[in-house]
C-alpha positions in Angstrom: 135.6 117.1 45.7 133.7 114.3 47.5 133.3 115.4 51.1 131.3 112.3 52.2 134.1 110.7 54.2 134.7 114.0 56.0 131.1 114.7 56.7 130.6 111.1 58.1 133.2 111.7 60.8 131.7 111.8 64.4 134.8 113.0 66.3 137.2 115.7 65.3 140.7 115.9 66.8 142.2 119.4 66.5 145.8 120.3 66.7 146.0 123.8 68.3 149.1 125.9 67.5 149.2 126.6 63.8 145.7 125.1 63.4 143.2 127.0 65.6 145.5 129.8 66.7 149.1 131.0 66.7 150.4 132.2 70.0 147.5 134.3 71.3 146.1 135.1 67.9 143.0 133.0 67.2 142.4 132.2 63.5 139.2 133.5 61.9 136.3 131.0 62.1 138.1 128.7 64.6 135.9 129.5 67.6 132.7 129.4 65.6 133.7 126.0 64.1 134.2 124.4 67.6 131.0 126.0 68.9 128.9 124.7 66.0 130.2 121.1 66.0 127.8 119.8 68.7 124.8 121.3 66.8 126.0 119.2 63.8 126.1 116.0 65.9 129.9 116.1 66.1 132.3 115.7 69.0 135.7 117.3 69.4 139.0 116.9 71.3 141.9 119.3 71.3 144.9 117.0 70.6 148.3 118.4 71.1 151.9 117.2 71.1 152.9 120.0 73.4 153.8 118.5 76.8 155.0 121.8 78.2 151.5 122.4 79.6 149.3 120.0 81.6 145.8 119.1 80.4 144.3 121.5 83.0 146.5 124.3 81.7 145.0 123.8 78.3 141.5 124.0 79.6 142.3 127.4 81.2 144.1 128.7 78.1 141.5 127.6 75.6 138.7 129.1 77.6 140.6 132.3 78.0 141.0 132.5 74.2 137.2 132.0 73.8 137.1 128.3 72.9 134.6 126.0 74.7 136.6 123.4 76.6 136.1 120.9 79.4 138.3 118.1 80.7 137.0 115.6 78.3 137.9 117.8 75.3 141.7 117.7 75.9 144.3 115.0 75.3 148.0 115.8 75.3 151.2 114.0 74.5 152.0 114.3 78.3 148.9 112.5 79.2 149.6 109.8 76.6 153.2 109.5 77.9 151.8 108.9 81.4 149.4 106.2 80.2 152.3 104.6 78.2 154.6 104.5 81.3 151.9 103.0 83.5 151.2 100.3 80.8 154.8 99.5 79.8 156.9 100.5 82.8 154.6 100.0 85.9 156.4 101.1 89.0 159.6 102.2 87.2 161.8 105.0 88.5 161.7 107.9 86.1 163.8 110.9 85.5 161.8 113.7 83.8 163.5 116.4 81.8 160.4 118.6 81.3 158.5 121.6 82.6 156.9 121.9 86.0 153.5 121.4 84.4 154.6 118.1 82.8 156.0 117.1 86.2 152.6 117.7 87.8 150.9 115.8 85.0 153.0 112.7 85.5 152.7 112.8 89.3 148.9 113.0 88.9 149.1 109.6 87.0 151.2 108.1 89.8 154.5 108.0 87.9 157.5 107.4 90.3 159.6 110.4 89.6 163.1 110.6 91.2 163.6 114.3 90.6 161.8 117.4 91.9 159.9 119.8 89.6 163.2 121.7 88.9 165.0 118.5 87.6 167.2 118.1 90.7 167.8 114.5 91.9 170.0 112.6 94.3 169.5 109.3 92.4 172.4 107.8 90.6 170.4 105.4 88.4 166.9 105.2 87.0 164.8 102.9 84.8 163.5 105.5 82.4 164.4 109.0 81.1 161.4 111.0 79.9 162.1 114.0 77.7 159.4 116.6 77.0 159.0 119.9 75.2 161.0 121.7 78.0 160.6 125.5 77.8 162.4 125.6 81.2 165.4 123.7 80.0 168.7 124.1 81.9 172.0 122.3 81.3 171.7 120.2 84.5 168.7 118.4 83.1 170.6 117.5 79.9 173.6 116.4 81.9 171.5 114.1 84.1 169.6 112.7 81.2 172.8 111.8 79.4 174.2 110.3 82.6 171.2 108.0 83.0 170.9 107.1 79.3 174.6 106.1 79.2 174.0 103.8 82.1 171.2 101.9 80.5 168.0 103.8 81.2 165.2 103.5 78.6 164.5 106.7 76.6 160.9 107.9 76.2 160.0 111.2 74.6 156.6 112.9 74.6 156.7 114.0 70.9 159.0 114.2 67.9 158.3 117.8 66.8 161.5 119.7 65.8 160.0 123.1 66.4 157.0 124.9 68.0 155.6 127.6 65.7 155.3 131.1 67.1 154.0 134.5 65.7 156.1 136.5 63.3 157.6 133.4 61.6 159.5 132.5 64.8 159.9 129.0 66.2 161.0 127.4 69.5 163.2 124.3 69.7 160.8 121.5 70.5 161.2 118.0 72.0 162.5 116.4 68.9 165.4 118.9 68.7 166.3 118.3 72.4 166.2 114.6 71.8 168.5 114.9 68.9 171.1 116.5 71.2 170.7 113.6 73.7 171.0 111.0 71.0 174.1 112.6 69.6 175.6 112.6 73.1 174.6 109.1 74.1 173.8 107.1 71.0 170.4 106.2 72.5 167.3 106.9 70.4 164.0 107.6 72.1 160.6 106.0 71.7 158.3 108.9 70.7 154.8 108.7 72.3 152.9 111.6 70.7 151.7 112.1 67.1 152.4 110.4 64.7 152.2 107.4 67.0 148.7 105.9 66.3 148.4 105.2 70.0 147.2 108.8 70.4 144.0 108.0 68.3 143.6 104.4 69.4 143.3 105.4 73.0 140.7 108.1 72.1 138.8 105.6 70.0 138.7 103.1 73.0 137.6 105.8 75.4 134.9 107.3 73.2 133.7 104.1 71.5 134.1 105.8 68.1 135.8 103.8 65.3 139.0 105.2 63.9 137.3 105.5 60.5 134.8 108.0 62.0 137.6 110.1 63.6 139.1 113.0 61.7 142.5 114.6 62.7 142.9 118.2 61.7 146.3 119.9 61.8 149.0 121.9 60.0 151.9 119.3 60.1 152.3 116.5 57.7 154.7 114.5 59.8 152.6 114.6 63.0 149.0 115.7 62.6 148.4 114.1 59.2 150.7 111.1 59.8 148.9 110.1 63.0 145.6 109.9 61.1 147.2 107.9 58.3 148.9 105.5 60.7 145.6 105.0 62.6 143.4 104.6 59.5 141.5 107.8 60.4 140.5 110.7 58.2 143.0 113.5 57.8 142.6 117.2 57.1 145.7 119.4 56.4 145.3 123.1 57.0 147.8 125.5 55.4 147.6 128.1 58.2 150.7 126.9 60.1 153.9 125.0 59.3 153.0 123.4 56.0 152.9 125.5 52.8 150.9 124.6 49.7 154.2 123.8 47.9 155.3 121.5 50.8 151.9 119.8 50.7 152.1 119.2 47.0 155.4 117.3 47.4 154.2 115.1 50.2 154.8 111.4 49.4 151.5 110.5 51.0 148.7 113.0 50.5 146.2 113.9 53.2 142.5 113.1 52.6 141.7 116.8 52.4 143.7 120.0 52.2 142.1 123.3 53.2 143.4 126.9 53.5 142.3 127.0 57.2 139.7 125.6 59.6 137.3 128.3 58.5 136.5 126.3 55.4 135.9 123.2 57.4 132.7 124.7 58.9 131.3 125.5 55.5 131.9 121.9 54.3 130.3 120.3 57.4 127.2 122.6 57.2 
């Protein structure tokens, strides 16, 4: 195997759940890999489609698990959604169906939310409905989202993931599944912001000054983690520690640049 393209990468974008850890269980070698990257002249960012937590929440969580992490090391689909709204819908009124953490994230970016952090609102019409991975979902949010979408609101979603992996082979319904319900109810399809939208990598490239070809996305999902790298002309590394099995990987129409059992092997290659 020719590892040249991988070793030439200057910035590594790591998915978290299913890649570095699962729930509160950290995968062997994951922390050591992240700690060693600066010594190898590499930078890293934790890149997640999970909008249920704010960027600041991830800093606290990652540090608690033992990973080095500062503000510049985190980029979430929630942050990308806020940037997208400010760019494409400046000043728009927005109804958010998401967690309180996602609510605080959007407010921090100056998004004009019509609802409170629990999803309650007195507004009868809005410009945009935003759906996130809502682990605090209640029926009222679905009802209001449908109401606004049927009356012409644009539909923006933080990420397309169907499920969020959990320990013991369990999953949680993720943003993509919630959006499928809303689309079935209204006929309106969302614009997904997170991976595999290449915008996630393009923004990081612009902010860091590192060309896409020198950026490597590492993750366990073909349709998000690997696809975002392929869409953005970046390098892709699939790890078989999460959602994707070896059999699933072998059947993929478009193969990742590299496939590894876990991130533990990545450190050996880079060294």
